[in-house]
Steps between C-alpha positions, in 0.01 A plus 500: 500500500191721508503752783196711587715788621336725754710811437283815482802735488640316198159500328480875557800544269335319209251604232205264466243469222212465744426469871246240612333583832370187672662158543204262494436262211397789271813702574729198472362381167494854356866536599578167337319590178688831479838341567442222246451769238830668573371786716662588832222492761531586868255328734416669831307320773430661836482162677656175383442357153175302479406599855140613450196357324715296258652305791152418630365352175345153470793391277274382214587595142147518361425431136167681498242221495271706724490782242315277254193520724469868411650452151783739588717360223759776522586414861487130416752523216728728700496259793572195284788680328656617826458165674694351210767769548548390861524133401751575225730725701471354852457124452691444824264714705157446338336160476173358365214529746210257450172656611172336601159656553225276641174565316153506656301641205468838670491823298762510224686206653302228325652210311378615159608860558841401634557252217440775246732735690777240526482416130503869407796550733702228328402619151590866562823412681623257236850658506531497878785246486698651210864520604429352844710211631333161473467455876320834540241470224133532591267211406148554372228560756220250556197409706545222753245267659367514852713199589813664359435813704469290815828322419682831451332676794392261775343775715276631223142586589318209337150641544379580148845449344474471118865451408769757453694727265872428464735753336860611527672826592841600631628553853815673628672244719739759648347838424765680710774354283305574183490870586868509597591310184300756299706773665830316445407466133428872475827589672694265273349690203608840635244608761581655837274426797486665842279370779423710808535808282183712501411719204398838644456730199567531130754761392422703189641763268314688229183297558671163456616231740871502585503240776386403849590618847504208742584415861724210596311359796809328639690829538237772469709658224338664197610408148403636159493253212502619138259374234263658244216256581341400831248218515293485816395140552479508879184290536289617796725807530473593131216751542679681783821534301303600190368804689853638504526474122204710385487878491234645723220582463476352151395155610196363678593295810246229415687424177817420693303295749388278212860394450479275806190471715621257767314186597609228740606154383647227718601135495560252781786255553354213702660243725311227323614224268381553140146391422599382152783485252294754302422862570135494601245764399255489790184694570261460795141436398397822672687800634596453865462878547207640297624856562831431326574480126148613411360190666659273237727208592866550410703257291839412651804320365654255746852398398728221616806683633839421650681709762851390593417154367188480720161442330268795548193658337474846340153645447366818343386750414266694729410840355341779702460878491773689681368703795532874451723536807728208414870573451625144457368192317398307811182289508290506814473196721138469386612482136755229575232303685261548207767364264540189717124459530465514121764228456338282765159549337638410157666188639294339777716329758800723429479661842755777450566705812663836557820358651567317174559829318877524476512824307265754346620636165320831452538770236316773314353466151337770284122495529245584231340767720565646845418272795424187297683167491473440124841562344562710190505325163752710309832670574498879514752753368538874554729712285558793730609743227141480372383630838736791546782292642852452364578323175638154572291419810259207478303308763384141461272273701474131417235250602648151481829329587504281189481788251750732672769448236256583219398823674870585527543454125187705431631776724827515310305528175316799644832659594699427185233439236629357173856573615483226764802278465459126441613247758873442466605148406770516766254578781440139599410396850819418691547172692297502819659558837488185712212530745568457870335187642458547873339159546815339366710705738273417793531129432877548463507342155664817367631665814839561342507833322189638669666819621667563165173450310309736727767768478509465121125550460495793742786672318395431141126557541497829693367371832482785750347309792424143608135539392625538143669159518219324687210625291620630164814301413373172646174362642654420838269748669172351373463274805539713816663215695761439230548875463603535864760226463632638173517853639717381787733331251521813287574723797813298568621540141393840367562842647156625399202633697192284529270751331544788254548860612186703579352704219577873540183715511388637166128562509299271275760459226656152480 
């Protein structure tokens, strides 16, 4: 039985090979890659695992078709390779996602242009199904006729419709479970993981890293963990933590700022039955707000989704600059309304209204430049010993969910060079933990054993509060109405607070 032990005092007595600061998808996959190679990593996350931007993703495992438009073949090949990795290692949690883009012969989205792109996509990704189970293999892309588009998407805007592009990607059907299963895999291979444990400072001796001083947010107690390497992969907090790693005044502040210039990104869960069996790539004919996105219309993906066995719609992603005074990734009401207006304009007759927004999934992504919405194209690394900081301190900022594991591997190569250990044959993914199905419990088809199952997940998966269960061990909290019912059930079973403890003050360091 795999137990994600939350025991900071016990971890303090161990010697680790590296400490990973940040428990989003980049921290989790880096920890997994280190553990699979026989290293002993310690993961520290100041909130819960997968609680930030990673939790708010659109759940699509992109293969990189869009990068062919700019002939960014490096990003394309990386995306195809990593999408295949997800399909091979998580066939129970990632499924094939058929995608459809209606074509109106506007700009680059013309039939001839898209046909060339789809053929190039299939040719360059010829090994996309190697080692993938038969039921999860991706078919070739194709153009479809106007009539076929109308059959697949009855609400399509038929004015000027010239057919459609049909391709295939991957989608995480239970992204919360995928992240927890990633962590269980890492722990089974030798990792230690502590949520609600905030990294405060790196300890050093003789100009080299010796470990990390951290605060257990549940007790307020300080712990010092030993390791010769610290990898800062704290996402939006990476630049702030990186400032503690350089010697002053040998660095320029703008260089650290480049590690993660925050921009806003958000998706909407809608109380609306799916528009199609396919994920739809929709774009209004003109921007509904000429002052937003440089006056250009945005392209959105609209996915068929299921929440507690109820058909819903998930749409995204809206990108915008982050206001200078913003402290949290929260879109304005005007931005949410603009999002809905764009969807209604792209699909006449849709008639989405504000009350149909069940949940806003908002996070921060690294931007290309300050105060712009365009996200960075490449991950960034800083070796702090090259900037007057201690040997063994490195900061990393990634750009894309799909390629997080690859960035973790690349980071380890920067740390260990040609001495990097290979993946151990024994480090296979363990059997998955049975997911909790609240709909089944609600309908009393599996009422027996409910309390035992909930207590098992809470104990084995390091749940500190009910929010951890509702949002990051299950998807019970996606629908606010179902969340209220589930929370009442959990209160009667678990002796846990509803929400995590407040974050102790610490300036601007995560």
